[in-house]
C-alpha positions in Angstrom: 0.0 0.0 0.0 1.3 3.4 -1.0 1.4 6.4 1.3 -1.1 8.8 -0.3 0.3 11.9 1.4 3.9 11.1 0.4 2.7 10.3 -3.2 0.9 13.6 -3.4 3.9 15.6 -2.1 6.1 13.9 -4.7 3.7 14.6 -7.5 3.3 18.2 -6.4 7.1 18.7 -6.3 7.6 17.2 -9.8 4.7 19.1 -11.4 5.8 22.4 -9.7 9.2 22.1 -11.4 7.6 21.6 -14.8 5.1 24.4 -14.2 7.8 26.9 -13.0 10.0 26.1 -16.1 7.1 27.0 -18.4 6.2 30.1 -16.5 9.8 31.4 -16.9 9.9 30.6 -20.6 6.5 32.2 -21.4 7.4 35.3 -19.3 10.8 35.7 -21.0 9.2 35.2 -24.4 6.6 37.9 -23.8 9.2 40.4 -22.5 11.6 39.7 -25.3 9.3 39.4 -28.3 5.9 41.0 -27.5 6.3 43.7 -24.9 6.8 47.1 -26.5 6.4 45.8 -30.1 4.6 48.1 -32.5 3.0 45.2 -34.3 -0.5 44.2 -33.4 -1.0 41.0 -31.4 -2.5 39.2 -34.4 0.7 39.8 -36.4 2.8 38.6 -33.5 0.8 35.5 -33.2 1.3 34.7 -36.9 5.0 35.2 -36.5 5.6 33.3 -33.3 2.7 30.8 -32.9 4.7 27.8 -33.8 7.4 28.7 -31.3 4.9 29.1 -28.5 3.2 25.8 -29.4 6.5 24.0 -29.2 7.3 25.5 -25.8 3.9 24.6 -24.4 3.8 21.1 -26.0 7.0 20.1 -24.2 5.5 21.1 -20.9 2.2 19.3 -21.7 4.1 16.2 -22.7 6.1 16.2 -19.4 3.0 16.7 -17.3 1.2 14.0 -19.2 4.1 11.6 -18.8 4.2 12.2 -15.1 0.5 11.1 -14.9 1.0 8.1 -17.1 4.0 7.0 -15.1 2.1 7.3 -11.9 -0.8 5.1 -13.1 1.6 2.6 -14.8 3.6 2.2 -11.5 0.5 1.5 -9.5 -0.8 -1.0 -12.1 2.6 -2.7 -12.2 2.4 -3.2 -8.4 -0.6 -5.4 -9.0 0.1 -6.9 -12.4 3.8 -7.2 -13.1 3.1 -8.3 -16.7 1.5 -4.9 -17.5 3.3 -3.1 -20.4 3.0 0.7 -20.6 1.6 2.0 -23.9 0.7 5.2 -25.8 -2.9 5.3 -27.0 -4.6 7.4 -29.7 -6.4 9.1 -26.7 -3.0 10.1 -25.2 -1.9 11.7 -28.4 -5.2 13.5 -28.8 -5.2 14.7 -25.1 -1.7 16.2 -25.5 -2.8 18.0 -28.7 -6.0 19.3 -27.1 -4.3 20.7 -24.0 -1.5 22.2 -26.2 -4.1 23.9 -28.4 -6.1 25.3 -25.5 -3.1 26.7 -23.6 -1.6 28.2 -26.8 -4.8 30.0 -27.6 -5.0 31.2 -24.0 -1.4 32.5 -24.2 -2.3 34.7 -27.1 -5.5 36.0 -25.5 -3.5 36.8 -22.3 -0.7 38.4 -24.3 -3.2 40.4 -26.3 -4.7 41.9 -23.1 -1.2 42.7 -21.8 -0.1 44.2 -25.1 -3.1 46.4 -25.4 -2.6 47.6 -21.9 0.6 49.2 -23.0 -1.3 51.6 -25.1 -4.4 52.3 -23.0 -4.6 55.6 -21.2 -6.5 57.0 -18.2 -7.8 60.6 -18.4 -6.5 62.8 -15.6 -6.9 66.5 -15.0 -3.3 67.0 -16.1 -3.7 64.9 -19.2 -3.6 61.3 -20.3 -1.6 58.7 -18.4 -0.8 55.1 -19.3 -2.9 52.5 -17.4 -0.8 50.5 -14.9 0.6 47.5 -16.6 -0.3 44.0 -15.6 2.3 41.8 -14.0 3.4 39.5 -16.8 4.8 36.9 -14.5 1.5 36.7 -12.6 -0.3 36.5 -15.9 1.7 33.4 -16.9 1.2 31.5 -13.7 -2.3 30.4 -14.5 -1.3 29.3 -18.0 1.6 27.3 -16.7 -0.5 25.6 -14.0 -3.3 24.8 -16.4 -0.9 23.3 -19.0 0.9 21.1 -16.4 -1.9 20.0 -14.2 -4.5 19.5 -16.9 -2.0 17.3 -18.8 -1.3 15.3 -15.7 -5.0 14.9 -14.8 -5.9 13.9 -18.4 -3.3 11.2 -18.4 -4.5 9.8 -15.1 -8.1 9.8 -16.2 -7.5 8.4 -19.7 -5.4 5.5 -18.3 -8.1 4.8 -15.7 -10.7 4.7 -18.4 -8.7 2.2 -20.4 -8.1 0.2 -17.2 -11.9 0.1 -16.6 -12.7 -0.9 -20.2 -9.7 -2.9 -21.5 -11.6 -4.5 -24.3 -13.1 -1.4 -25.8 -9.8 -0.8 -27.6 -9.3 -4.5 -28.5 -6.8 -4.9 -25.7 -6.8 -8.5 -24.3 -4.4 -11.0 -22.8 -1.5 -11.7 -25.1 -2.8 -9.5 -27.9 -0.8 -7.0 -30.0 -2.4 -3.7 -30.3 -1.3 -1.1 -32.8 -2.4 2.3 -31.4 -1.6 4.6 -34.3 0.8 5.4 -37.1 4.3 6.1 -35.7 3.2 5.1 -32.1 3.9 2.1 -30.0 2.6 -1.4 -30.8 2.8 -3.3 -27.6 1.5 -6.3 -25.8 -1.1 -5.6 -23.1 -2.0 -8.2 -20.5 -5.6 -8.9 -19.4 -6.7 -6.2 -16.9 -10.3 -7.1 -16.8 -10.1 -8.1 -13.2 -9.0 -4.6 -12.1 -11.1 -1.5 -11.8 -9.5 2.0 -12.0 -10.8 5.2 -10.4 -9.3 8.5 -9.5 -9.2 10.1 -6.1 -9.3 13.9 -5.5 -6.6 14.6 -3.0 -5.7 17.8 -1.2 -2.5 18.5 0.7 -4.5 17.9 3.8 -3.0 20.8 5.7 -4.2 24.1 7.3 -4.1 26.2 4.1 -6.3 24.0 1.9 -9.2 26.1 0.6 -12.1 25.2 3.1 -14.9 25.9 0.6 -13.7 24.7 -2.8 -11.2 21.9 -2.2 -11.6 20.6 1.4 -15.1 19.1 0.8 -13.8 17.1 -2.2 -10.8 15.6 -0.4 -10.5 11.8 -0.9 -13.6 11.7 -3.0 -13.3 8.8 -5.5 -14.6 9.1 -9.1 -15.0 6.5 -11.8 -13.9 8.0 -15.1 -16.0 5.6 -17.1 -19.2 6.8 -15.3 -18.7 10.2 -13.7 -18.9 13.0 -16.2 -18.1 15.9 -13.9 -14.7 15.0 -12.4 -13.1 18.2 -10.8 -9.8 18.9 -12.5 -7.3 20.8 -10.3 -6.1 23.5 -10.2 -9.6 24.7 -9.0 -8.4 28.1 -7.9 -5.2 30.3 -7.8 -2.4 28.4 -6.0 -4.4 25.2 -5.8 -2.2 22.3 -4.8 -4.7 19.5 -5.2 -4.3 16.5 -7.5 -6.1 13.5 -9.0 -4.3 10.3 -8.2 -5.0 6.7 -9.2 -7.3 4.6 -7.0 -7.1 1.0 -8.2 -9.0 -2.1 -7.0 -8.3 -5.6 -7.9 -11.5 -7.7 -7.8 -12.8 -4.9 -5.5 -10.4 -6.1 -2.7 -7.5 -3.7 -2.9 -8.0 -0.5 -0.9 -6.9 3.1 -1.9 -3.3 3.4 -2.8 
């Protein structure tokens, strides 16, 4: 049995490193290439969109890999024959999160960029509006990219674990999951059920209204449609972690 609090601390530490790296990259990119430019944000997006997407995709892939590794480790504790794999859903999830964060980056950058040329009328004349903190503006984007990728990985792996035969995955079968992806042997997981647990840091600064009531709530990704996906608020430290039963006898990890 795995120590849930220890696991959550380790996850938080790993994802925070990924998140902070993206925040620094996006902030530096904005300051070096967008701030003070005379070009409209639409022109800047056309010029730099591929660069931004590549920066964000790396973070999304790292966050997604962290979630996949966590689930794989827990499944392997039960079934040593389990072989990790990349599914079409994994590739699609990475693409969707990358697209969403990239679009949000340009919306946020547009607001920041326009702020540089907005004025406030004062008795002595016009004055520039106070500029937003670009670092603060990038925090939400970085957290969303990292933790959404992580959560999506956990949920998608749990869904496949719950429904192993939906993708033609059976004992001893070879499953080709997409052009250029992995073709691997997946063992029979039909005796396991996979769920996710919403887990807070369980300390004195957990949000008492938003997160605390959800702590240790277990969701079934194949049934529950409204699974809360952290971060639920600014500086949220909650996570979705695997909750795996084998023949309904194994307790929470």
